[in-house]
Legacy VTK file of the C-alpha trace (Angstrom):
# vtk DataFile Version 3.0
C-alpha trace
ASCII
DATASET POLYDATA
POINTS 208 float
0.078 0.013 0.160
1.295 3.345 -0.823
0.197 4.936 2.791
1.225 8.726 1.434
-1.239 8.444 -1.336
-3.747 6.973 1.010
-3.064 9.906 3.176
-4.226 11.990 1.134
-7.255 10.212 0.305
-8.317 10.297 3.657
-7.664 14.343 3.611
-9.667 14.482 0.791
-12.613 12.618 2.538
-12.015 14.010 5.929
-10.224 17.279 6.002
-12.978 19.574 5.323
-15.713 17.581 7.281
-16.872 18.490 10.606
-17.913 14.932 12.352
-20.076 17.116 15.107
-21.184 21.006 14.963
-19.143 21.390 18.359
-15.982 20.325 16.840
-13.477 22.231 14.580
-13.557 21.163 10.839
-11.358 18.264 10.124
-11.202 17.088 13.452
-11.905 13.678 12.124
-8.883 13.657 9.888
-6.542 15.077 12.210
-7.759 12.210 14.961
-7.134 9.144 12.698
-3.739 10.602 12.088
-3.629 10.663 15.574
-4.858 7.338 16.223
-2.620 5.568 13.949
0.507 6.709 15.397
-1.237 5.384 19.070
-2.027 2.462 17.258
1.895 1.838 15.925
3.256 2.730 19.485
0.938 0.080 21.249
2.126 -2.569 18.791
5.646 -1.738 19.155
4.886 -2.491 23.091
2.664 -5.550 22.841
3.879 -7.355 19.823
7.748 -5.545 19.541
8.617 -8.133 16.726
5.126 -8.264 14.486
4.769 -5.606 12.615
2.738 -7.398 9.870
-0.431 -5.800 10.395
1.105 -1.912 10.942
0.030 -0.663 7.480
-3.478 -1.914 7.755
-3.931 -0.692 11.701
-2.670 2.708 9.966
-5.175 2.835 7.217
-7.850 1.620 9.045
-7.187 4.190 11.867
-7.046 6.895 9.186
-11.103 5.950 8.022
-12.148 4.568 11.591
-14.695 7.663 11.495
-15.295 8.062 8.152
-18.791 7.335 8.117
-19.522 9.247 11.483
-22.811 10.953 12.262
-24.401 8.021 10.378
-24.831 5.493 13.245
-23.587 2.880 13.619
-20.961 4.615 12.098
-18.153 1.565 12.253
-20.737 -0.419 10.007
-21.434 1.847 7.602
-18.018 3.179 7.631
-16.965 -0.324 6.573
-18.937 -0.492 3.754
-18.153 3.562 2.485
-14.361 2.583 2.926
-14.407 -0.658 1.083
-15.579 1.187 -2.004
-13.377 4.084 -1.607
-10.488 2.076 -1.111
-11.133 -0.645 -3.402
-8.328 0.392 -5.946
-5.447 1.191 -3.364
-5.283 -2.115 -1.410
-5.177 -5.590 -2.077
-8.174 -7.463 -1.257
-6.642 -9.209 1.890
-5.559 -5.978 2.987
-8.634 -4.537 2.319
-10.682 -7.003 4.595
-8.352 -6.485 7.652
-8.930 -2.654 7.355
-12.892 -2.638 6.857
-12.800 -4.877 9.803
-11.001 -2.498 12.035
-13.560 0.190 10.821
-16.434 -2.149 11.252
-15.836 -3.452 14.955
-13.242 -0.236 16.213
-16.480 0.593 18.504
-17.860 -2.812 19.275
-15.288 -3.097 22.381
-15.610 -5.864 24.964
-18.498 -7.097 23.059
-16.518 -10.250 22.055
-13.527 -11.689 23.267
-11.907 -12.790 19.908
-11.303 -9.797 18.091
-7.756 -9.735 16.775
-4.713 -7.922 18.261
-5.099 -5.521 15.163
-8.537 -4.608 15.974
-8.035 -4.496 19.597
-4.940 -2.056 19.355
-6.890 0.259 17.056
-9.996 -0.102 19.559
-7.460 1.302 22.496
-5.718 3.980 20.378
-9.308 5.653 19.517
-10.026 5.682 23.119
-6.651 6.839 24.394
-6.987 9.969 21.380
-9.973 11.377 23.211
-8.117 11.746 26.884
-5.575 13.746 27.637
-4.784 17.287 25.867
-7.645 16.397 23.306
-10.103 15.700 25.766
-9.369 19.296 27.170
-9.789 20.495 23.598
-12.833 18.983 22.878
-14.451 20.032 26.200
-13.450 23.565 25.536
-14.786 23.613 22.006
-18.059 22.044 23.537
-18.582 24.791 25.649
-17.732 27.263 23.472
-20.090 26.327 20.926
-22.961 26.257 23.233
-21.622 30.004 24.301
-21.518 28.552 27.612
-19.440 30.566 30.623
-15.976 28.380 31.702
-17.924 27.337 35.253
-20.061 24.889 32.873
-16.821 23.272 31.805
-15.438 22.982 35.701
-18.877 21.462 36.677
-18.298 18.911 34.129
-15.114 18.003 35.574
-16.367 17.849 39.137
-19.675 16.041 38.682
-19.845 13.844 35.759
-15.691 13.607 34.464
-14.934 11.079 37.393
-17.515 8.272 36.483
-17.494 8.704 32.688
-13.820 8.110 32.889
-13.930 4.913 34.858
-16.392 3.921 32.460
-14.450 4.326 29.274
-11.434 2.519 30.823
-13.217 -0.520 31.590
-13.355 -0.738 27.817
-9.825 -0.938 26.837
-8.216 -4.065 26.279
-4.803 -4.052 27.358
-2.800 -3.373 30.731
-0.488 -0.739 28.859
-3.163 0.877 27.816
-4.949 1.509 30.790
-1.498 2.360 32.301
-1.398 5.409 29.407
-4.853 6.300 30.188
-4.443 6.496 34.156
-1.627 8.776 33.173
-3.780 11.043 30.813
-6.236 11.188 33.306
-4.668 12.254 36.013
-3.271 15.090 33.537
-6.917 16.094 33.106
-7.997 16.004 36.968
-4.611 18.527 37.589
-5.605 20.461 34.952
-9.369 20.559 36.453
-8.469 21.242 39.964
-6.072 24.167 38.763
-9.325 25.076 36.308
-11.625 25.462 39.025
-9.442 27.764 41.347
-8.480 29.951 38.338
-11.871 30.371 36.773
-13.313 31.753 39.997
-10.506 34.129 40.306
-8.306 32.135 42.846
-4.823 31.758 42.689
-3.447 28.532 42.408
-0.816 27.617 45.085
-0.647 30.645 46.219
0.940 29.777 49.578
3.563 28.817 47.472
4.148 31.930 45.920
3.953 34.028 49.002
LINES 1 209
208 0 1 2 3 4 5 6 7 8 9 10 11 12 13 14 15 16 17 18 19 20 21 22 23 24 25 26 27 28 29 30 31 32 33 34 35 36 37 38 39 40 41 42 43 44 45 46 47 48 49 50 51 52 53 54 55 56 57 58 59 60 61 62 63 64 65 66 67 68 69 70 71 72 73 74 75 76 77 78 79 80 81 82 83 84 85 86 87 88 89 90 91 92 93 94 95 96 97 98 99 100 101 102 103 104 105 106 107 108 109 110 111 112 113 114 115 116 117 118 119 120 121 122 123 124 125 126 127 128 129 130 131 132 133 134 135 136 137 138 139 140 141 142 143 144 145 146 147 148 149 150 151 152 153 154 155 156 157 158 159 160 161 162 163 164 165 166 167 168 169 170 171 172 173 174 175 176 177 178 179 180 181 182 183 184 185 186 187 188 189 190 191 192 193 194 195 196 197 198 199 200 201 202 203 204 205 206 207
């Protein structure tokens, strides 16, 4: 597969789209790029001597949200991607790619997914936490014309339970450790935001 051409193809189909009104144009393209990189990083940890599925994981990551906004987007996305990619991939590659797309959101529904699907499932989750989670949160509340205090309330009242629920969907221990580190950052950030959003000075005792 020519990954450069496939990346250009992904941008053609995703780079100018808005998957959600409250997210920026092109989010699903850049999300797919990050998921591909995270997936390869996970594979290098989990299967350091087996890169045989790297290219299908990369392309599956690029296109996993191709049908975002039409639910179930994994099922529709697999059909759409098969048509888009048919002239760019060998049949066996295309089958693996469409499986990644079809099952990327059906986490923990089965226990017999191959590693290349489970790795992309985890990479997809991991891209939604940490810095990106904060970015999406700010995008949402900005779109809603909501004051910063509403974001503070979300992190205080809703985020902890949401974070635990999402963590339980991860397939691998290493994914959970990465997730925990990202969540720890978000919690630290939200703790500081809850103070400064009300005019307080963070760690004021340390600077006196």
